Each structure stands twice: as C-alpha cells, then as structure tokens.
N, C-alpha and C positions, 0 to 999 in steps of 0.2 A: 463170950464163947470163943473157942479156938478156931481160927479161920482154916478153911480147907483148900488145899491145892491138889489138882488132879493133872498128872502128866500123861499124855497119850502119845505112844510111839507104836511102830508096827511090830517090833521084835524085842524080846527080853534081853538078848545079848547086846543089842544096840543101846538100850537104856544103861546097862552097866558100863559100856565102853565110852558113852558120850554124855549121858544126862544124869548119872549118879551125883556128880558134884552139885548140880542144880537142886536136886532133891535134898541133899544134905544141908545146903545153904537155906533152903526154905524151911526145913525143920529147925535149924538154928534160930531162925527169925520167928518161930512160934507156930508155923503151919503144921496141920495134920496132913501128911502127904500120902497120896495114893497113886497107883500106876495102872493104866489100862493098856493092854497089848496082847499079842499072841505069845503064849509061853511054851518053851521047849523044856529045858531042864534047869532053868535059872530061878524059878519062883522062890524056892527056899532061901537062896542066897540073897535075893532082893528083900524078902520079908525080914531077914536077919538085920538089915539096915533100918528097920522100923518103917518100911514103906508097905502100906496095904495094897493088895493086888486084885484086879478085876480082869478076867479073861475076855478078850475080844478076838475073834478069828478073822484077822485081816487077810484077805485073799491075795496071793501073789502069783497064782497060776493063770491069771486072766482077769479082765475087767468086764463086767456086765452090769446093766442097770439093776438087775435083780440082786446081785451080790452087793452092789453099792447100797441099795435100800436096806438090805439086811444089816449091813455094818452101821449105817446111820441109825437104824432102829435100836440096835444093841447099845450104841453109845448114848443115845437119848435116854434109854432106860437107866443107865448108870448115872447120867447127869441128874435125872429126876430123883433118883435115890440119894445121891450125895449132896446135891445142891451146893456145888463148890463155889467158893469166892473167886477162884482163879482156875481156869483150864489152860494148860499149855499143850498145844499140838505141835508135833515136830515132823517135818518133811511134807512134801507137796500133797500126796493123796490123803494122808492123815489130816492135814490142814483142811482140804476140801470137804471130806466127809464129816470130820469132827465139827467143823464150823457150822455146817448145815444142821447137825444134831443140836449144837449148843444154842443156836438162834431160837430154836423151838423148845427150849428147856429153861429151868430156873438158874442155870449157870450165870453168874454175875458178870465176870470179865473173862475175855478170851485173848490169849497171847499166842499168835501163830509164829513159830520159828521156821522160816523158809530157808532151808539149808541147801538149796539148789533147786533148779527147775527141771533137771533130769532129761530123760529121753524125749518126753513129750514136747519140750521146747528146743530140741536139737534136730530131731529127724523131720523130714518132709514127707514121710509116708502118710497114707490116708488115715491110718489109725492115730498117728501122732497129731495130725492136723485136727482131727475130730476132738481128741482130748484137749488140745490146746484151746480150741474154741470154747469148749465147755468150761474149762478152768477160767478163761478170760471173762466169760459172761458171769460166772459165779463170783469171781473176785470183784468185779465192778459192783455187784450187789452187796458183797460184804463191806465194801468201803463206806456204804451209807448206813451200816448197822452200828449203833452206838457202842455196843459191848465188844466189838471186834477190833483187834489191833494186830499189826504186822511188824515183825522184826526180821530184817534181812542181814546178810553177811557181807555183801559187797555193793559197790555203787551202781553197777549195772542193774542189779535186781531192785535197788532203791529207785532208779529211774523208771523201771518197768512198773513197779507198784504205784508210783506217782501217776503214771499214765492210766492206771485203773481207777484213780480217784482218791487214793489214800494221801493224807497230808502229813508231811514230815514234822515230827515232834508233837503231833496231836494223836494220830493213830498209826504212824509209820516211823520206825526207828532203825538205825544202823548200828550193829555191834559186830565186830569182825570175829566170827567163829565162836567156838566154845572154849577157847583158850587151851593152853598146854601146861602140864606140870613141869615147870622149869627146874625143879629139884631132881625129879626122877629122870627126865630127859636132859642130859648134859653131854658136852663134847668129850671125845676121847682125847688122851694127852697128845696124840699125834695122829695124822692121817695114815691109815693102813696102806701098805703096799704089798702086792700089786693092787691097782685100783679095782674097786667093786662098785658098780652102778646098780642101785636098788630101787625097784618099784614095789610099793606097798599098797594093796587095795584089792577089791574084788576083780577077778579076771574077766572084765567086760570089754566089749569092743568100744563102748562109749568112754572108757577110761584110757583109750589109746593103746590097748594091748596089741592090736594089729599093726599099728605103726612101729611099736617097739620091735616086733618080730622082723618087719621089713628093714628097719634100721640096723638090726643085728646082722641080717644077711649082707647088707651093704658093707658093714664094718669087716665082716669075714672076708668078703671079696677083696677088700683093700689090704688084707693081711694084718688087720688090727686084732690082736688077741686080747679082747676086753671082756671081763666077766660081767654078766648081767643077771641079776637075781630077780625073779618074780615071787613076791611074798604075798600070798593070798589064795583064796579058793575059787573054784568055779561055782556058779550059782545055777543049779539045774532048773529052777523055777523062773529064771530070767531069760527072756529070748535074746538078750544082748550078751549072754555069757559064752565064753569059749567052752570047749568040751574037753573031756579027759583025753580023748584021742588027739586033740590039738596039742595038749601039753606033752604027751608022749612023743609026738612027731617032732616038736620043737627041740626037745632034749636030745632025741636021737640024731637030729641034724647038727647038734652042738651049738645052738644059737643062744639058749638061755638055760639057767638053772631054775627049776621050779621047787620052791621050798614049802609050799602049802601055807595054810593059815597058821600064824604064830601069835603068841601072846608076849614074847620077849622083844618087842619092837625096838625099845631103847638099846638093848644089847646089839641087835642087828644093825641099827644105824651107826653104832660105834665101831662096827666092823666095816662100814661102808665109806666110800669116798664121795659119792654123788647120789642125791635123791632124784628120782625120775617120776614125773606124772604128766604124760601128754594127753590129758583128759579133754573131752569135747566141751564140757561146761561143769562148773562146780559152784557151791555156795562159798565156802572157804575151806579148802581141803585139810582135814585133820592130819593126814599123812605128811603133808608138807610142813604144817605147824610143828609136828614132832621132829621132823628132819631138821628144821631150822633151829630148834632148841638144842639139837645134838651137834650144831655147828657144821652142817653139811651145805656145800654148794648145791643148788637145785636147778633142774631143767624142767620146764613146763611149757604148756601151750599158752599163747597169748589170747586167752579167753576169759570170760567172767569168772571170778573166784580165784583162778590161778594167778592172774596178774595183780590180785589184791595182796598177795604175800610175796611173789617173786618179782623183784625189781631188776629189770634187765640190765646186765653189766654191773650191777651193784652187789647183789647177793645170789645171782644165778643168771640163767639164760632163758629167754622166752623165744619160742619157735612158732611158726605159723601152724594153724590147725591142720591136722591130717597130712603133714609134710614129712614123710619119712626120711628124705634126703637131708633136710635141715636138722632133723632130730639126730641123724647119724653124725652130722658135722659137729653139732653141739656136744654129743657124747665123746667124740674123738678129741675135740679141743680140750675138754676138762680132764679126761682120762690121762692125757699126755702133758698136763700142766698142773702139777701139785701146788705150786705157789699160788696160782689163780684160784684153785679150789680152797686153799687156806684163807685167802683174802675174802672170797665170797662167803665162806662158812662163818668167819668172824662177824661179818656184817649181818648175816642171817640171825646169829645168836643175839646180837645187839638189838635187832628189831623185836625179838621175843621179849627180851628183858625190859625194853622201853614201852611196848604197847600190847603184846600178844600173850603174856603169861596168864595163867588161869585166874589168878587173883584179880588182875586188872579187868579181865573180861567179865568175870562174875560180878564185880562191883558195878560195871556198866549195865549188865543184864538186870540186876536187882534194882538199880536206879529206875529202869524202865518199868519194872513191876510195881515199884512204889508209886510211880506217876499214874499208872493206869488204874490202880486199886485205891488211890487216895479218895 
C-alpha cells in the first residue's frame, strides 16, 4: 500500500512558502501527501500540487485550554481517519498540540520541525513563563514516547532539546533550515548604489523592528542618508505586531520605507546592498537564507538561529540583542563600505552553495525521515 504522509502547519500560505518542496519530495518518493492547516484562499492552489487538504482552525487570537483541546481533538480525528505512516508538525504550537493528538492516535511516526521557539522562550512576561513551563513539561514527556522525533535548525535548540531528554541521532536531529532555491535566488551583477538596507519579515517587535526604527533615528541624527526598507506586513492577530499607525508615523518621520508584503523577494534583494534581521530568536531565518543566496552582506543579532547563518566579520555582522546603537553602527559601516559588502556577500553565497541550498537540506531531511520510518 502507498504510505501516507500528513504535514501539519498553521496557515496555508506558510505551507506554500516553506513546506511545498518537502511535500513534492515526499510525493516523488511514493507518499500520498496530505496537509492539515487553516485555509484562507490557497486551498485550490495546494490541491493542484496533488496534496489532499484537511481544514483545522488553528487559533491565533489567543491561547486557552479550551481552544487547545478543540484543536487537539480535531487533529486526532484526522489522524484516526488517515492513519498516516508519517506526521510532520511544523512550528512550536503546532508541534505541541499535534504531538499530543498523535500520541493518542494510530499515527505511526511523528517528526516535529522546531523552526524556532518564538515569543514564549524570549519574553519574561507571566504569560510567556506559563507557556514556557507547559511546553517544557510536555516536551520532556514527548522525549520518552517512541514515535516522537524532533528536528531542530540550530545548535542552541539542539542543546535545549537534549536537556528535555531527546537523544541526538536517535530521536533528535539537526538540519539547518528548509534550504533556499539557489537558482531562483542569485546575486545581482553588481551591488546597487546608493545603498539600500532591507528587512524582510513580519513587522513584529520580536523581529527587532523597534530596534531598526531607533537605529534609523540615530543614523538620521548623524546626518547619514541611508535608505532602509521594511518588506512585510503587520499581523493584527499577533500581540507582538506593529500597527498601521506605527508604519505611517515612521514613514512620515522619514526613517524607513514600508513596502508591504511582497512575493518578489529575489528581485528585492537584488536591488539591495545589505540584509537586516535584528530578531530576538530564530530557528534558522529563511529571509537571511534568501539574502545569502543573493550574495548580500547581512546584519543580525547574536542570538540562536541568526548566528547559525551569519558568521561575524566573515559574511556579515552580528550585534548584541536589542542594542540599537550597535545596530546603527553596523548599518553605517556597511552602507559606507561597498568593498566590504561585496566581500561579505561573496562569502554568504559560498556558504549557501556549500551547505544551505535546498537540495542539500532536503537530502538531509529525507535522510532523517528514512531513519525514523525504517
């Protein structure tokens, strides 16, 4: 019989942007592939790729025990119906709720892709501490469940999962990110002038958007006329999001250009000089993978995930967490030094070609899947 694989993510657009290559590879290896997520307007497009779809209403406007139980129950019903040979959960809360459902279902093997630990492992608010405690207790239990496996994207998360009881190369694996299409994302023939520093991502405080704005003010006070573009949307359902009023205020102040959500990221990066991501924590950021493939120097915070791809003084600059002065200094240094940008950008592209292209990453991911399903 044809083996079944079920991929579980929160949103349909995320599946298309990050996990469609995995679905295609699973199909190429003989799997009947299905997707469970919340659908907006992408269902038909996904089904056209030969992926069957199940709707699950993942809640993003708040977390409560009742909503969590409803999601677990909905997932368990799908697992009982499908009886998948492999379930792939992606991202922290999908991993948490999906694994609970899978443990009490006929699903044979679970692979959890921990793409970052997010706000709950960054903030010291009461809500974050409660979530962190719940996740930690649950993960310690998962570590002793035979069917559950964890795949992380950086060594910091590998160490954390080891502390929960997972064992490396038995039920814990490291693969750096989801890879990048090194054919579609390629460098421009020459760095554009005047310099353009580009941030790509959701406009969340935890992505360092506040620090970017403060750094832009510092640069303006210094008389540095450096263009900074924010490419991404606000997220009204995320308490960490900037608001539309914030965006209008920043543009009126002449600090940044707000370009909104775009799909032509490769073209945007080829118009850029430097890629910027002062995030508070990541798994392995896809935006920086794509920037590296486009041969851009990078500026990021010295935190888990970012330092997995940005090698300080080799392909970019790492700055301390939530340090807008250091961020402004790094932006000023690269914007005024095109030769250094070119040197860092060439090193970034080499890193992609050698280790981080999508084919290499997919081969490593499938190797893990072959191991756990053998």
